[in-house]
N, CA, C and O atoms as a MOPAC input file, in Angstrom:
PM7 MOZYME 1SCF
protein

 N    132.69800 1    52.64800 1    97.53400 1
 C    133.23700 1    52.53100 1    98.85600 1
 C    134.35300 1    53.57100 1    99.00500 1
 O    135.17600 1    53.76200 1    98.11000 1
 N    134.35100 1    54.23900 1   100.17200 1
 C    135.36300 1    55.24100 1   100.48000 1
 C    136.00100 1    54.92900 1   101.82400 1
 O    135.35500 1    54.36300 1   102.70600 1
 N    137.23700 1    55.28600 1   101.97900 1
 C    137.83900 1    55.20400 1   103.31300 1
 C    137.27200 1    56.36100 1   104.12800 1
 O    136.74500 1    57.32200 1   103.56900 1
 N    137.38200 1    56.26600 1   105.43200 1
 C    136.87400 1    57.35000 1   106.26900 1
 C    137.60600 1    58.65800 1   105.99500 1
 O    137.03200 1    59.73200 1   106.17200 1
 N    138.84100 1    58.58800 1   105.57500 1
 C    139.61700 1    59.80000 1   105.25600 1
 C    139.08900 1    60.48500 1   103.98800 1
 O    139.18800 1    61.70500 1   103.85400 1
 N    138.53100 1    59.70100 1   103.06100 1
 C    137.99500 1    60.24700 1   101.80800 1
 C    136.54500 1    60.71800 1   101.94900 1
 O    136.03000 1    61.41300 1   101.07300 1
 N    135.89100 1    60.34500 1   103.04300 1
 C    134.45800 1    60.59700 1   103.20700 1
 C    134.19200 1    62.01100 1   103.71800 1
 O    133.66200 1    62.19700 1   104.81300 1
 N    134.56000 1    62.98100 1   102.92800 1
 C    134.31000 1    64.37700 1   103.25400 1
 C    132.84300 1    64.70100 1   102.97700 1
 O    132.21300 1    64.00800 1   102.18000 1
 N    132.28300 1    65.72900 1   103.60800 1
 C    130.86300 1    66.03100 1   103.41200 1
 C    130.43600 1    66.12800 1   101.94800 1
 O    129.34900 1    65.66500 1   101.60200 1
 N    131.24500 1    66.70500 1   101.09500 1
 C    130.87600 1    66.81800 1    99.67600 1
 C    130.77500 1    65.45200 1    99.00600 1
 O    129.97100 1    65.27200 1    98.09100 1
 N    131.57400 1    64.49700 1    99.44700 1
 C    131.56700 1    63.15500 1    98.84100 1
 C    130.43600 1    62.27800 1    99.36900 1
 O    130.01800 1    61.33900 1    98.69300 1
 N    129.93300 1    62.57400 1   100.57500 1
 C    128.92100 1    61.70700 1   101.18300 1
 C    127.51700 1    62.30100 1   101.14600 1
 O    126.54900 1    61.61300 1   101.47000 1
 N    127.39300 1    63.56800 1   100.75700 1
 C    126.07600 1    64.21600 1   100.70100 1
 C    125.16500 1    63.46500 1    99.74000 1
 O    125.56900 1    63.09800 1    98.63700 1
 N    123.93000 1    63.24300 1   100.17700 1
 C    122.94700 1    62.59300 1    99.31100 1
 C    123.05100 1    61.08200 1    99.27000 1
 O    122.54500 1    60.44900 1    98.34400 1
 N    123.70500 1    60.49400 1   100.27000 1
 C    123.84800 1    59.04100 1   100.32800 1
 C    123.52400 1    58.51900 1   101.72000 1
 O    123.73000 1    59.20800 1   102.72000 1
 N    123.02100 1    57.30400 1   101.77100 1
 C    122.97500 1    56.56500 1   103.02700 1
 C    124.36000 1    55.98200 1   103.22100 1
 O    125.00800 1    55.57400 1   102.25700 1
 N    124.81700 1    55.94200 1   104.46800 1
 C    126.18900 1    55.51500 1   104.75700 1
 C    126.21500 1    54.37200 1   105.75400 1
 O    125.39100 1    54.31300 1   106.66600 1
 N    127.15700 1    53.47100 1   105.57900 1
 C    127.44700 1    52.43000 1   106.55700 1
 C    128.89800 1    52.61000 1   106.96000 1
 O    129.80300 1    52.44800 1   106.14200 1
 N    129.11500 1    52.94700 1   108.22400 1
 C    130.46200 1    53.16600 1   108.73700 1
 C    130.89500 1    51.94900 1   109.53300 1
 O    130.13300 1    51.40800 1   110.33400 1
 N    132.11100 1    51.53200 1   109.30300 1
 C    132.68400 1    50.43400 1   110.06400 1
 C    133.68500 1    51.05000 1   111.03300 1
 O    134.67900 1    51.65200 1   110.63000 1
 N    133.40100 1    50.88600 1   112.30400 1
 C    134.22600 1    51.46400 1   113.34800 1
 C    133.54000 1    52.65700 1   113.97100 1
 O    132.89300 1    53.45400 1   113.29100 1
 N    133.69200 1    52.76500 1   115.27900 1
 C    133.13400 1    53.89800 1   116.00700 1
 C    134.07200 1    55.08900 1   115.94500 1
 O    135.05100 1    55.07400 1   115.20000 1
 N    133.77900 1    56.11300 1   116.71800 1
 C    134.58400 1    57.34000 1   116.69000 1
 C    136.06200 1    57.14400 1   117.02400 1
 O    136.89300 1    57.93300 1   116.57500 1
 N    136.40500 1    56.14000 1   117.78000 1
 C    137.81600 1    55.91200 1   118.09600 1
 C    138.58900 1    55.39100 1   116.88100 1
 O    139.80200 1    55.58200 1   116.78800 1
 N    137.88400 1    54.73100 1   115.94300 1
 C    138.52700 1    54.09000 1   114.79900 1
 C    138.24300 1    54.75600 1   113.45800 1
 O    138.97500 1    54.53600 1   112.49300 1
 N    137.20100 1    55.55600 1   113.38700 1
 C    136.71300 1    56.05000 1   112.10500 1
 C    136.53900 1    57.57500 1   112.18500 1
 O    135.76600 1    58.06800 1   113.00600 1
 N    137.24600 1    58.30700 1   111.34700 1
 C    137.20300 1    59.77100 1   111.43100 1
 C    135.82400 1    60.34300 1   111.07700 1
 O    135.44000 1    61.38400 1   111.61000 1
 N    135.07900 1    59.68400 1   110.19400 1
 C    133.73200 1    60.16200 1   109.87700 1
 C    132.80800 1    59.94300 1   111.07900 1
 O    132.01300 1    60.82100 1   111.41600 1
 N    132.90500 1    58.79500 1   111.71500 1
 C    132.11800 1    58.54600 1   112.93300 1
 C    132.49300 1    59.55200 1   114.02300 1
 O    131.62700 1    60.01300 1   114.76700 1
 N    133.75900 1    59.88800 1   114.11700 1
 C    134.22300 1    60.88400 1   115.09600 1
 C    133.58900 1    62.24900 1   114.80300 1
 O    133.16100 1    62.94900 1   115.72100 1
 N    133.53200 1    62.62000 1   113.52100 1
 C    132.93300 1    63.89900 1   113.13500 1
 C    131.43700 1    63.93400 1   113.47400 1
 O    130.91600 1    64.97700 1   113.86800 1
 N    130.75100 1    62.80300 1   113.32400 1
 C    129.31200 1    62.73500 1   113.56300 1
 C    128.95500 1    62.46100 1   115.02700 1
 O    127.79800 1    62.61700 1   115.41600 1
 N    129.92900 1    62.05700 1   115.83700 1
 C    129.68000 1    61.62800 1   117.22100 1
 C    128.83800 1    62.60400 1   118.04100 1
 O    127.95300 1    62.15500 1   118.77000 1
 N    129.07000 1    63.92400 1   117.95800 1
 C    128.25100 1    64.83200 1   118.77700 1
 C    126.75400 1    64.77300 1   118.46500 1
 O    125.94000 1    65.14700 1   119.30900 1
 N    126.38100 1    64.31600 1   117.28300 1
 C    124.96500 1    64.26400 1   116.91100 1
 C    124.34500 1    62.88200 1   117.14300 1
 O    123.17800 1    62.67100 1   116.81200 1
 N    125.10600 1    61.94100 1   117.70400 1
 C    124.60400 1    60.58300 1   117.93100 1
 C    123.95500 1    60.44700 1   119.30400 1
 O    124.36700 1    61.12900 1   120.24200 1
 N    122.94100 1    59.57800 1   119.44400 1
 C    122.27000 1    59.38200 1   120.73100 1
 C    123.02100 1    58.41400 1   121.64700 1
 O    122.50700 1    58.01600 1   122.69300 1
 N    124.21700 1    58.04600 1   121.25500 1
 C    125.02100 1    57.05800 1   121.97000 1
 C    126.41800 1    57.63900 1   122.14000 1
 O    126.93200 1    58.31000 1   121.24500 1
 N    127.02900 1    57.37700 1   123.29100 1
 C    128.39900 1    57.82100 1   123.51800 1
 C    129.33200 1    56.63600 1   123.30700 1
 O    129.26200 1    55.65300 1   124.04600 1
 N    130.19800 1    56.71800 1   122.31400 1
 C    131.15100 1    55.67000 1   121.98000 1
 C    132.51400 1    56.01200 1   122.56700 1
 O    133.49200 1    56.03300 1   121.81900 1
 N    132.62900 1    56.27700 1   123.84600 1
 C    133.91500 1    56.74300 1   124.34900 1
 C    134.50600 1    55.91900 1   125.46100 1
 O    133.80900 1    55.19100 1   126.16700 1
 N    135.81000 1    56.05100 1   125.60300 1
 C    136.55900 1    55.49300 1   126.73000 1
 C    136.35300 1    53.99100 1   126.90600 1
 O    136.17600 1    53.51400 1   128.02600 1
 N    136.37700 1    53.24800 1   125.80000 1
 C    136.27500 1    51.78800 1   125.86000 1
 C    134.90700 1    51.26100 1   126.24200 1
 O    134.77200 1    50.09400 1   126.61100 1
 N    133.88500 1    52.11300 1   126.15700 1
 C    132.52500 1    51.69400 1   126.50900 1
 C    131.53700 1    52.36800 1   125.57000 1
 O    131.83800 1    53.38800 1   124.95200 1
 N    130.36400 1    51.78400 1   125.47800 1
 C    129.25600 1    52.39000 1   124.75100 1
 C    128.21200 1    52.73000 1   125.80000 1
 O    127.72700 1    51.84700 1   126.50800 1
 N    127.86200 1    54.00800 1   125.90200 1
 C    126.91500 1    54.45700 1   126.90600 1
 C    125.59600 1    54.84300 1   126.24800 1
 O    125.55000 1    55.61100 1   125.28700 1
 N    124.53200 1    54.28400 1   126.80000 1
 C    123.18200 1    54.57700 1   126.32500 1
 C    122.21900 1    54.32600 1   127.47700 1
 O    122.42300 1    53.41400 1   128.27800 1
 N    121.19100 1    55.12400 1   127.55500 1
 C    120.18300 1    54.92200 1   128.58700 1
 C    120.73400 1    54.97400 1   129.99900 1
 O    120.23400 1    54.28500 1   130.88900 1
 N    121.76500 1    55.78900 1   130.21300 1
 C    122.33800 1    55.92400 1   131.54500 1
 C    123.26100 1    54.79500 1   131.96300 1
 O    123.71100 1    54.76100 1   133.10800 1
 N    123.55000 1    53.87500 1   131.06400 1
 C    124.44100 1    52.75700 1   131.36000 1
 C    125.62100 1    52.75300 1   130.41400 1
 O    125.47700 1    53.01700 1   129.22100 1
 N    126.80100 1    52.44800 1   130.96200 1
 C    128.00200 1    52.29300 1   130.13400 1
 C    128.30300 1    50.80200 1   130.02900 1
 O    128.41200 1    50.11300 1   131.04300 1
 N    128.43300 1    50.31600 1   128.82400 1
 C    128.71200 1    48.90300 1   128.56300 1
 C    130.16800 1    48.79500 1   128.12800 1
 O    130.48800 1    49.05300 1   126.96800 1
 N    131.04800 1    48.41800 1   129.04500 1
 C    132.48900 1    48.31800 1   128.77200 1
 C    132.79000 1    47.13300 1   127.86300 1
 O    132.19300 1    46.06400 1   127.99000 1
 N    133.73100 1    47.34900 1   126.94300 1
 C    134.16500 1    46.26800 1   126.05700 1
 C    133.07700 1    45.76900 1   125.13000 1
 O    133.10300 1    44.61300 1   124.70900 1
 N    132.11800 1    46.62800 1   124.80300 1
 C    130.99200 1    46.20100 1   123.96800 1
 C    131.10600 1    46.77200 1   122.55900 1
 O    131.90200 1    47.67400 1   122.29500 1
 N    130.30200 1    46.23100 1   121.67700 1
 C    130.18300 1    46.71900 1   120.31500 1
 C    128.75800 1    47.18600 1   120.09400 1
 O    127.89300 1    46.99800 1   120.94900 1
 N    128.52100 1    47.79400 1   118.94600 1
 C    127.17200 1    48.27600 1   118.66500 1
 C    126.90300 1    48.30000 1   117.17200 1
 O    127.81000 1    48.45300 1   116.35300 1
 N    125.63500 1    48.14500 1   116.84800 1
 C    125.12000 1    48.36700 1   115.50200 1
 C    124.01200 1    49.39500 1   115.66000 1
 O    123.06400 1    49.18900 1   116.41800 1
 N    124.13700 1    50.49900 1   114.94200 1
 C    123.22500 1    51.62900 1   115.08900 1
 C    122.76000 1    52.08100 1   113.71300 1
 O    123.55500 1    52.14800 1   112.77500 1
 N    121.47500 1    52.39200 1   113.59300 1
 C    120.95100 1    53.00600 1   112.37000 1
 C    120.05600 1    54.16800 1   112.77700 1
 O    119.25000 1    54.05700 1   113.70100 1
 N    120.21100 1    55.28400 1   112.07000 1
 C    119.43100 1    56.48300 1   112.33000 1
 C    119.52000 1    57.38700 1   111.11000 1
 O    120.32000 1    57.13200 1   110.21000 1
 N    118.70600 1    58.44300 1   111.06900 1
 C    118.82600 1    59.36700 1   109.93800 1
 C    120.22400 1    59.98100 1   109.89800 1
 O    120.81000 1    60.29800 1   110.93300 1
 N    120.73500 1    60.13600 1   108.70600 1
 C    122.06600 1    60.71800 1   108.52600 1
 C    122.00100 1    62.20400 1   108.89400 1
 O    121.32600 1    62.97800 1   108.21600 1
 N    122.70500 1    62.61200 1   109.97200 1
 C    122.60600 1    64.01100 1   110.39000 1
 C    123.15700 1    65.00700 1   109.38100 1
 O    122.80400 1    66.18500 1   109.43400 1
 N    124.00700 1    64.57000 1   108.46800 1
 C    124.56100 1    65.47300 1   107.45600 1
 C    123.80600 1    65.41700 1   106.13000 1
 O    124.06300 1    66.22200 1   105.23500 1
 N    122.88300 1    64.47700 1   106.00000 1
 C    122.17400 1    64.32200 1   104.73600 1
 C    120.73000 1    63.88100 1   105.00400 1
 O    120.42100 1    62.69400 1   104.89800 1
 N    119.84900 1    64.81900 1   105.34700 1
 C    118.46000 1    64.47900 1   105.65100 1
 C    117.81900 1    63.65800 1   104.53000 1
 O    118.05100 1    63.89900 1   103.34600 1
 N    117.01900 1    62.69600 1   104.93400 1
 C    116.36600 1    61.82100 1   103.97200 1
 C    117.15800 1    60.55800 1   103.68600 1
 O    116.68600 1    59.68100 1   102.96300 1
 N    118.34500 1    60.45500 1   104.23900 1
 C    119.19400 1    59.27600 1   104.05800 1
 C    119.56400 1    58.71700 1   105.42900 1
 O    119.46500 1    59.41200 1   106.43900 1
 N    119.98800 1    57.46100 1   105.45300 1
 C    120.30900 1    56.79200 1   106.71600 1
 C    121.80400 1    56.72300 1   106.96500 1
 O    122.61900 1    56.79600 1   106.04500 1
 N    122.13700 1    56.57900 1   108.23900 1
 C    123.50300 1    56.36700 1   108.68800 1
 C    123.51000 1    55.09500 1   109.52000 1
 O    122.72100 1    54.94800 1   110.45400 1
 N    124.39500 1    54.18600 1   109.17900 1
 C    124.59000 1    52.98200 1   109.97100 1
 C    126.01800 1    52.96500 1   110.48700 1
 O    126.94900 1    53.34200 1   109.77600 1
 N    126.18600 1    52.52500 1   111.72700 1
 C    127.51900 1    52.40500 1   112.31400 1
 C    127.62500 1    51.02900 1   112.94800 1
 O    126.77000 1    50.62600 1   113.73600 1
 N    128.68000 1    50.32000 1   112.59700 1
 C    128.99000 1    49.04700 1   113.25000 1
 C    130.33400 1    49.21800 1   113.93100 1
 O    131.35200 1    49.45300 1   113.28100 1
 N    130.32000 1    49.09700 1   115.24000 1
 C    131.52800 1    49.23900 1   116.04600 1
 C    131.75800 1    47.92400 1   116.77800 1
 O    130.90500 1    47.48800 1   117.55100 1
 N    132.88900 1    47.29600 1   116.54400 1
 C    133.18100 1    45.99500 1   117.14600 1
 C    134.05300 1    46.14800 1   118.38800 1
 O    134.91300 1    47.02800 1   118.43300 1
 N    133.83800 1    45.29600 1   119.40500 1
 C    134.63000 1    45.37500 1   120.62400 1
 C    135.89800 1    44.52400 1   120.57700 1
 O    136.49000 1    44.21900 1   121.61300 1
 N    136.30300 1    44.14600 1   119.37700 1
 C    137.43700 1    43.24200 1   119.20200 1
 C    137.92600 1    43.39000 1   117.77300 1
 O    137.24800 1    44.01400 1   116.95700 1
 N    139.09500 1    42.82800 1   117.44700 1
 C    139.59200 1    42.92300 1   116.06700 1
 C    138.61900 1    42.29900 1   115.06200 1
 O    137.96100 1    41.30100 1   115.35700 1
 N    138.53900 1    42.89200 1   113.89100 1
 C    137.61400 1    42.41800 1   112.85500 1
 C    137.81400 1    40.94600 1   112.51900 1
 O    136.85700 1    40.26500 1   112.15100 1
 N    139.03100 1    40.44700 1   112.63700 1
 C    139.30100 1    39.04000 1   112.32200 1
 C    138.54700 1    38.09500 1   113.25200 1
 O    138.32900 1    36.93300 1   112.90700 1
 N    138.15000 1    38.57600 1   114.42200 1
 C    137.42300 1    37.75000 1   115.38800 1
 C    135.91100 1    37.92100 1   115.28700 1
 O    135.18000 1    37.40000 1   116.12900 1
 N    135.43700 1    38.62300 1   114.29700 1
 C    134.02900 1    39.02000 1   114.22200 1
 C    133.07800 1    37.93900 1   113.72700 1
 O    131.87600 1    38.04600 1   113.96700 1
 N    133.55400 1    36.92100 1   113.05900 1
 C    132.66200 1    35.99700 1   112.36200 1
 C    131.60700 1    35.36100 1   113.26900 1
 O    130.42500 1    35.39200 1   112.92700 1
 N    131.98800 1    34.79200 1   114.39800 1
 C    131.00100 1    34.11200 1   115.23400 1
 C    130.02100 1    35.09100 1   115.86200 1
 O    128.83300 1    34.79200 1   115.97700 1
 N    130.50500 1    36.24700 1   116.26600 1
 C    129.61900 1    37.26100 1   116.84000 1
 C    128.61200 1    37.73300 1   115.79600 1
 O    127.41600 1    37.80400 1   116.07700 1
 N    129.07800 1    38.05100 1   114.61300 1
 C    128.18600 1    38.55000 1   113.56400 1
 C    127.19000 1    37.48100 1   113.13800 1
 O    126.03800 1    37.79500 1   112.84100 1
 N    127.61300 1    36.24000 1   113.10400 1
 C    126.69700 1    35.15200 1   112.73900 1
 C    125.53400 1    35.10900 1   113.73100 1
 O    124.37800 1    34.96300 1   113.33300 1
 N    125.84500 1    35.23600 1   115.01900 1
 C    124.79800 1    35.18700 1   116.03800 1
 C    123.88200 1    36.40300 1   115.93900 1
 O    122.66500 1    36.26900 1   116.06700 1
 N    124.44700 1    37.58100 1   115.71400 1
 C    123.62900 1    38.78600 1   115.61200 1
 C    122.74200 1    38.79000 1   114.37100 1
 O    121.59600 1    39.23600 1   114.42700 1
 N    123.26500 1    38.29800 1   113.25800 1
 C    122.54700 1    38.39200 1   111.98500 1
 C    121.60000 1    37.22500 1   111.71300 1
 O    120.74600 1    37.32700 1   110.83300 1
 N    121.73200 1    36.12500 1   112.44300 1
 C    120.90800 1    34.94300 1   112.17800 1
 C    119.41800 1    35.25200 1   112.16200 1
 O    118.73100 1    34.80400 1   111.24400 1
 N    118.88000 1    35.99000 1   113.12400 1
 C    117.43600 1    36.26400 1   113.07000 1
 C    117.02500 1    37.08100 1   111.85100 1
 O    115.88300 1    36.97200 1   111.40500 1
 N    117.91200 1    37.88500 1   111.30700 1
 C    117.57400 1    38.68400 1   110.13700 1
 C    117.42300 1    37.82400 1   108.88900 1
 O    116.76100 1    38.21400 1   107.92700 1
 N    118.04300 1    36.65400 1   108.91900 1
 C    118.00200 1    35.76500 1   107.76000 1
 C    116.87500 1    34.74300 1   107.85700 1
 O    116.68100 1    33.94300 1   106.94200 1
 N    116.12900 1    34.76400 1   108.96300 1
 C    115.04800 1    33.79800 1   109.15600 1
 C    113.96400 1    34.01000 1   108.10000 1
 O    113.70900 1    35.13500 1   107.67100 1
 N    113.34300 1    32.92900 1   107.69800 1
 C    112.27600 1    32.96800 1   106.70200 1
 C    110.93700 1    33.14400 1   107.41300 1
 O    110.47700 1    32.20600 1   108.06400 1
 N    110.29200 1    34.31100 1   107.31300 1
 C    109.04100 1    34.53400 1   108.02800 1
 C    107.93500 1    33.56700 1   107.62400 1
 O    107.03100 1    33.30200 1   108.41700 1
 N    107.98900 1    33.03800 1   106.41000 1
 C    106.96200 1    32.09300 1   105.97700 1
 C    107.12100 1    30.74700 1   106.66200 1
 O    106.15100 1    30.00000 1   106.78400 1
 N    108.32400 1    30.42600 1   107.11000 1
 C    108.58700 1    29.11800 1   107.70000 1
 C    108.55800 1    29.12800 1   109.22500 1
 O    108.53200 1    28.06300 1   109.84200 1
 N    108.56100 1    30.29400 1   109.84000 1
 C    108.70600 1    30.34100 1   111.28500 1
 C    107.87300 1    31.45900 1   111.89700 1
 O    108.03200 1    32.62400 1   111.53300 1
 N    106.97100 1    31.10600 1   112.84000 1
 C    106.20000 1    32.14700 1   113.51600 1
 C    107.10100 1    33.09200 1   114.31900 1
 O    106.79000 1    34.27600 1   114.44900 1
 N    108.22000 1    32.57800 1   114.86200 1
 C    109.13700 1    33.42400 1   115.61600 1
 C    109.75800 1    34.48000 1   114.70000 1
 O    109.95400 1    35.62100 1   115.12000 1
 N    110.06600 1    34.11700 1   113.46700 1
 C    110.67800 1    35.05100 1   112.53800 1
 C    109.71000 1    36.18400 1   112.18900 1
 O    110.13800 1    37.32000 1   111.98300 1
 N    108.41100 1    35.88600 1   112.12100 1
 C    107.43400 1    36.93000 1   111.81000 1
 C    107.39700 1    37.98400 1   112.91100 1
 O    107.12800 1    39.15400 1   112.64100 1
 N    107.66600 1    37.57700 1   114.14900 1
 C    107.59700 1    38.49800 1   115.27900 1
 C    108.92300 1    39.22100 1   115.51900 1
 O    108.99100 1    40.11400 1   116.36300 1
 N    109.95900 1    38.85500 1   114.80100 1
 C    111.26500 1    39.44900 1   115.04900 1
 C    111.30300 1    40.88000 1   114.54800 1
 O    110.82200 1    41.18800 1   113.45800 1
 N    111.87600 1    41.73900 1   115.35300 1
 C    112.09700 1    43.12600 1   114.96700 1
 C    113.59500 1    43.38700 1   115.05100 1
 O    114.28900 1    42.79800 1   115.88100 1
 N    114.07200 1    44.24000 1   114.22000 1
 C    115.47400 1    44.63200 1   114.25600 1
 C    115.57800 1    45.93100 1   115.04800 1
 O    114.88700 1    46.89700 1   114.72600 1
 N    116.42600 1    45.97600 1   116.07600 1
 C    116.56300 1    47.22700 1   116.82200 1
 C    117.30800 1    48.28500 1   116.00900 1
 O    118.08900 1    47.96200 1   115.11500 1
 N    117.05500 1    49.54100 1   116.33200 1
 C    117.81900 1    50.62900 1   115.71500 1
 C    119.19100 1    50.74500 1   116.36900 1
 O    120.14600 1    51.21400 1   115.75000 1
 N    119.27900 1    50.31200 1   117.62600 1
 C    120.55500 1    50.22200 1   118.32400 1
 C    120.63000 1    48.88100 1   119.01600 1
 O    119.74200 1    48.51500 1   119.78600 1
 N    121.69000 1    48.15400 1   118.73900 1
 C    121.94600 1    46.85300 1   119.36600 1
 C    123.35100 1    46.92300 1   119.96000 1
 O    124.32500 1    47.07000 1   119.22100 1
 N    123.46700 1    46.82100 1   121.27400 1
 C    124.76200 1    46.80600 1   121.95700 1
 C    125.02300 1    45.36200 1   122.35200 1
 O    124.15400 1    44.71200 1   122.93200 1
 N    126.21100 1    44.85300 1   122.04400 1
 C    126.49400 1    43.43500 1   122.23900 1
 C    127.90700 1    43.23400 1   122.76900 1
 O    128.77400 1    44.09900 1   122.65000 1
 N    128.10700 1    42.04100 1   123.36700 1
 C    129.45200 1    41.70100 1   123.83300 1
 C    130.16500 1    40.86800 1   122.77300 1
 O    129.63300 1    40.63200 1   121.68800 1
 N    131.35900 1    40.43300 1   123.09800 1
 C    132.19600 1    39.71200 1   122.12900 1
 C    131.54800 1    38.42900 1   121.62300 1
 O    131.79700 1    38.01700 1   120.48900 1
 N    130.72700 1    37.79800 1   122.44400 1
 C    130.07400 1    36.55700 1   122.02500 1
 C    128.84300 1    36.81600 1   121.16100 1
 O    128.28200 1    35.88300 1   120.58600 1
 N    128.41800 1    38.08500 1   121.06600 1
 C    127.20800 1    38.40300 1   120.31900 1
 C    125.98000 1    38.47400 1   121.20900 1
 O    124.87000 1    38.66700 1   120.71400 1
 N    126.16100 1    38.32100 1   122.51700 1
 C    125.03900 1    38.40400 1   123.46000 1
 C    124.58400 1    39.85700 1   123.55300 1
 O    125.39500 1    40.76400 1   123.74300 1
 N    123.29800 1    40.05800 1   123.41900 1
 C    122.73300 1    41.40200 1   123.45700 1
 C    122.78900 1    41.95400 1   124.88300 1
 O    122.35500 1    41.30100 1   125.83200 1
 N    123.33300 1    43.17000 1   125.01500 1
 C    123.40600 1    43.84900 1   126.30000 1
 C    122.33400 1    44.92900 1   126.42700 1
 O    121.83600 1    45.19800 1   127.52000 1
 N    121.99000 1    45.53800 1   125.30900 1
 C    120.98000 1    46.59300 1   125.28200 1
 C    120.44100 1    46.66800 1   123.86600 1
 O    121.18900 1    46.49500 1   122.90300 1
 N    119.15900 1    46.92300 1   123.73300 1
 C    118.55200 1    47.11800 1   122.41400 1
 C    117.44000 1    48.13400 1   122.54800 1
 O    116.76900 1    48.22000 1   123.57600 1
 N    117.26100 1    48.89800 1   121.49400 1
 C    116.19900 1    49.89200 1   121.50900 1
 C    115.87100 1    50.37300 1   120.11900 1
 O    116.58000 1    50.09100 1   119.15400 1
 N    114.79000 1    51.10000 1   120.04000 1
 C    114.32100 1    51.64000 1   118.76200 1
 C    113.88700 1    53.08100 1   118.94000 1
 O    113.50000 1    53.50500 1   120.02900 1
 N    113.95800 1    53.81500 1   117.85800 1
 C    113.45200 1    55.18400 1   117.82800 1
 C    111.95500 1    55.14800 1   117.59900 1
 O    111.42000 1    54.17500 1   117.06700 1
 N    111.28100 1    56.21500 1   118.00500 1
 C    109.87300 1    56.38100 1   117.67400 1
 C    109.73100 1    56.75300 1   116.20400 1
 O    110.71900 1    56.82500 1   115.47200 1
 N    108.51400 1    56.98300 1   115.78800 1
 C    108.22500 1    57.27200 1   114.37900 1
 C    108.93700 1    58.51700 1   113.86700 1
 O    109.23800 1    58.60000 1   112.67600 1
 N    109.21200 1    59.48000 1   114.73000 1
 C    109.86900 1    60.71800 1   114.31900 1
 C    111.38700 1    60.66500 1   114.48100 1
 O    112.05700 1    61.67000 1   114.24200 1
 N    111.94100 1    59.53300 1   114.87500 1
 C    113.38600 1    59.35400 1   115.06100 1
 C    113.94200 1    60.29700 1   116.12800 1
 O    115.11500 1    60.66600 1   116.06300 1
 N    113.13800 1    60.69000 1   117.09600 1
 C    113.60500 1    61.65700 1   118.09300 1
 C    114.14400 1    60.97600 1   119.34700 1
 O    115.22500 1    61.32300 1   119.82100 1
 N    113.41100 1    60.01800 1   119.88300 1
 C    113.77500 1    59.42000 1   121.17200 1
 C    114.08200 1    57.93100 1   121.00400 1
 O    113.30000 1    57.17800 1   120.42500 1
 N    115.23400 1    57.53400 1   121.52300 1
 C    115.64000 1    56.12900 1   121.50200 1
 C    115.15500 1    55.47900 1   122.78600 1
 O    115.54200 1    55.89100 1   123.88000 1
 N    114.30400 1    54.45900 1   122.65400 1
 C    113.69600 1    53.79600 1   123.82700 1
 C    114.18100 1    52.35700 1   123.91200 1
 O    114.25100 1    51.63900 1   122.91400 1
 N    114.51100 1    51.96200 1   125.13000 1
 C    114.93100 1    50.59800 1   125.39400 1
 C    113.79100 1    49.62200 1   125.14900 1
 O    112.63000 1    49.93900 1   125.40700 1
 N    114.11900 1    48.44000 1   124.65200 1
 C    113.12000 1    47.39100 1   124.51000 1
 C    112.80700 1    46.76100 1   125.85300 1
 O    111.83800 1    46.01000 1   125.96400 1
 N    113.59200 1    47.04200 1   126.86800 1
 C    113.48100 1    46.32300 1   128.13800 1
 C    112.85600 1    47.16000 1   129.24400 1
 O    112.79800 1    46.70600 1   130.38600 1
 N    112.39900 1    48.33800 1   128.95200 1
 C    111.76700 1    49.17300 1   129.99100 1
 C    110.29200 1    49.24800 1   129.78500 1
 O    109.59300 1    49.90400 1   130.55800 1

């Protein structure tokens, strides 16, 4: 584990990364922001022509600085100390047992999930097979 200040390109090359905090909070996320399909600016997350004020996001995509590896970003719309109930709601479907539940077998994890403080999904989408275009699940 490295702090964002220690995560220089030489230290992160050849690794999949999970960043906590968006560009406003994390210097590595700030460095990568121009290559992201989402705008994490001005107190909102903008995607698909919509700005979601006061929202958080979970994003996974190929690491733009290290091809062949993934980059994950979790940006919360509130202090981390308040995250437990929101994260529980977001992560519950991921913990479902597909053998015990037909709904769990049909569950897909989005590549981008934008959510509010309660964990209610505001926008979700996935990349195509080539990781080029992020498409909404709702269009």
